[in-house]
N, C-alpha and C positions, 0 to 999 in steps of 0.2 A: 122715793121707790127706782132705783136703778134701770138706765135702758134695757138690760140684760132681764131684771127681773119681769118688765113691763111685758118684753118680749116673749117669755116664759109663759106668763099668765094668758098670753095671746093665743097661745098655739094648745093650748091644753082644752079649751074649747071646740078648736078647729078641728083636734085630733077625734074628739069625742063624736066628730057629724061620722065619722068612716063607721058605718053598721049597716047590715043589711037592710034597713030602710032608706038611706041615703038616695035621693036620685043623683043619676048622673051628671047633671051640672052642679050639684051640689060636690060630688067628688072629685070633678076637675076642677074647681076653683078651688078647695081643701087644698088639694096636692099643690095645684100651681102656686099657693100662698105659701105651703110650706117649703118650697122648694125655692123660692124669693127670700123670705124672712130666716130659713134655718139649712140655708142648703150649701150658698156661696162659701168660697172660701174664707169670706170676713164675716162670716158669720160670728154672733156674740156667745153663740152656743158651744160649750164646752160639748166634746165627744160622750162624754157622761149625762150630761144632761139632752141630748139629743137620745139618749137610749128609750126612753118611755114612748118614743116614735114607731120604735122598730116594730112591734107587734101590728100597727095599723098600717104600716107600709110594706108588712109581708102580708096581708091582706090585699092590699089594693096591684101589690106587681101582677096578681095573678088574673085581675080583673082582663078583660077581653077588649078593653078600651087603649086605643092606639095612645091617645093624649096624656091619660091616666099614667100609664107604662112610664111614657116619657116623663115627666115630672120626677116619679118615684125615683127612675134610673138616674135620673141626673142628679136629684138628691144624694143618693148610694154613691153616684163616683164623687161626688164632691166632699163626702163624710170620708170614705176610703184615702182620697187626696187628703186631709186633715188629717187622719190617725198616720199615713205613712209620711208626711209632710214633701209631699208632692205637689206639683204646680199644675194638677189636671184640672183645677177650676180657674 
């Protein structure tokens, strides 16, 4: 299994934790890990592979928790930087 496939397999269960029953601490940890593994400019995920995360991230950005919003926002900035070939991350 390649590293990219392993990263995708890791992130799918992580995203599944984002639901209405999740504790805030779990959401904070999930968004932080997603930011680390998928949000950096050196992410092994392509923009297309990142697409399944967008609905969950859309829900999370509306939470009234500053830490969750910060992690999601950073991920989105890095995603846009990759899409536009910018060096923002």
